[in-house]
C-alpha positions, 0 to 999 in steps of 0.5 A: 500499500502507498503511503498514507496520506498525512495530516496535520501535525504528524506531517509537520512533525515528519516533515520537520524531523527528515529536514533535521536528519538531512542536514548533517547528512548533506554536510557529510556528503559535502565534506566526504566529496570534498577528501575524493582526489578527482570525481572519476567513474573509478573513484566514486565506485571505491567511494561507494564501496567503503561501508561507512559511506554506503550506509550513510549514502542510503540514508541521505537516499531514503531521507531525501526521498521522504523529505522530496515527497514531504513537501511535494505532499504540501503544495499539492493539499495548498494549491489543488481544490479538487479532492479527487485530484488532489489524491491522485496526485499525492498517491502518484508522489507517493510511487515517485517516492516509492521509485527513486527511494528503491532505484537508488538503493539498488543502484548504490548496493550493486556498485557495494557489492561490485555486482 
């Protein structure tokens, strides 16, 4: 089942929580990638192959995709007045959220395990 539509206080709390998680992860990826001598395919494969980078990048993908989903849901709820269309678009955004997160995790997992 797709993500349940959150309302009010719970939605606001989830969105703020994802922001709090996203901020240190964004700082980590900026710092971590600044240590890579040259951004080449081979260096990035080596970078993702390190376990801490793989784990933190996985969390970053999940948190950023969820933050995206929550933010777009707020926009849709605020600007689409027809409930039928609004619910359809929210479900579509939820589907995109799952697909983006799944695709990102599959790709870095394949790189991590050298598949």
